[in-house]
N, C-alpha and C positions, 0 to 999 in steps of 0.2 A: 693382911693375915694368910699366914703361912697353911696350906693342905698339909696334910701326914704326905702326899707324895711330895711335894716339893721341896719339905722339909729333908727328906729321903734323898731326893735327887741332889740338894744343897751338901747333904754330909758325903754322898760318894762323889761329887765332883771335889771337895775340898781332899776328900783321899785321894784321889788320883792327883791333885797337887802336889799333896804332901809327899807320896811317893814319886812324882816326875822330879821333884827340887830336889829328894835324898839321892836318886839315881845320878843326876847330871849335876848337881850341886849349884850352889848359888856366890861363890866366892869370886873375885874381879878374875881370878886364874883358868876358872873354868871353861872360859871362853877360847883360850889357847889350847887348853888340852883337846877339847870339843873341835876344832879348827883343824887342830893335827891327826888327830882320828880321822876325820873325814879324809882329810888329804892323803893319808895313808891309804884308807880301803878305795880311794879313787886310782891310786896306784896301782892297786893289787887289782882293781877292775878293770883299767885300761889293759894290763897285760891280758886280763883271759879274755876280753872280747877284740881289741884291736890286734893285740899279739896271737894267741893261740887260736881264736875264730876266723877273725878275719886274712891272718898271717903275714902281716906287715912285721917282718924282721925287725927293721930298724926301729920299729919302737920295744922288742926284745932288748936289741941292743941300747937301748935308753935308759929303760928300765930298770935294767941289772947290774949291779956293783961289779967291780973285778975282783972282788973278792967272794961273790956269788958261790955258795954250796947249797946242794939238795941233799937232803937226807932221807931213806926211804925205811919202811918198818922192816925190812931184811937186812938192816945193819950196812946199806949201801951208802958212801958218802962221794956225792960227784962234785967235784971243784970243778972251775974253769970259767968263772965270773959269764960274763953275757954269752960266750960261747955254749955253754953246758945248755942256758933255758933255748937257744936256737937249735941246739942236738936235741934236745927232750921235744921241743916241736916237730923237728924234720921225723923223728924216730915215730912219734905219733901218727902224723901222718902217713907212713910206711906201713903201718900196723893196721892203722883204722880211718883210711882214707877220707872220708869227707868228716871227719868227727867236728863235734860242735860240742860245749861246752854251755848248760843254760845255768847260771849262778842263781841257786835259790836262796843262799841266806850266806848275810856276811856278819860277821861281828869286830870289832876292834876292841882292845885294850892294849894300852901302852904302846911300843912299837911292835905288837902282834897284830895280826890281820887273821882271823877263822871264816876259810871259804868252805861250804858245799855246795857242791853241782852235782848235776847229772850228765851225763855224757852220752851221746848217740854217733854213732858211726856206722860203716861197714868195715866187716876184718879181710884186708886185702893182704895182708903179710904175716908171717908166720909171729906168733904172740906163744910163749912159754911151751916151744915144742908143736905148738899145734900148726899147719901150716894153714895158710890163707882158705878161707869157706864161702866168701863173698856174703856170707851172712849177716842181718845187722845185729847191733848189739846195743845195749844201753846198759849203764852201771854210775856207783856213785863215785864221786872223787871227793876226797877233804884236804885240803891243802891249809895249813899254817903258815903264813908268810911273814917273815921277820923283815921290816921297812925301817931303813937309816936314811936321812937326809934326801929322799922320795925315790930311795931303788931298794929294789927287794937285794937283802944281804944273803938269808937262808930261806930257805922252804922244808918241810916236812910233807910229803907227800903219801897221800893214802889213797888208792884206787880197791875197786871191790872186786879183785881178781876171780873169785868163785864165780860171779855172778857172769863173768867174762866167758870164762872156761865152760860154766856149764850152756851158753848160749853159741859156742863154736864149737862145742866138741861133745863127745858122749861121756861130760863128768859128773858124776854124780857124788857128792861128798856128804857123808853124814856127819852129825854134831858128835867135835871130838876127833873127827880124823885129820890126819895131819895129811897136806898134799905134798910133801916135800918131793923131791924124785932124788 
């Protein structure tokens, strides 16, 4: 005989199973999709960890396609294959020295991998007109990566420039105020 609590637990567990199966599916092809999504996430995580955090430039060369393009919220389109990823790494190190990214969330959908990370570092080079201050910085980064055949082909990169500027200079921005120079 079930007690009211046991019946509730079974219902909750059944609902969890239904929600889980509706999210991941149950058809034979779903295992292939799940495997591809996990493989795409592994490519992106490897770029974060081995490439950008550990400075292994050979990994960046391996994981970024020759057709790689980086897009920014400022309308900038940077082309250049793996060399562009290496340039981005070198620029980050020249500005934030000991920069480290802690990936806090990663999701995949189709060919896209969405990463949300917190970056920490020391401001050692010019950033948006502000000369090196030696101050520590901490800021959010969001990158939407398109992965094809195990390689990055496009990244849409967003970093919290307001947070950086407020930490390295006397910058205060009111809501709705433009920071354009």
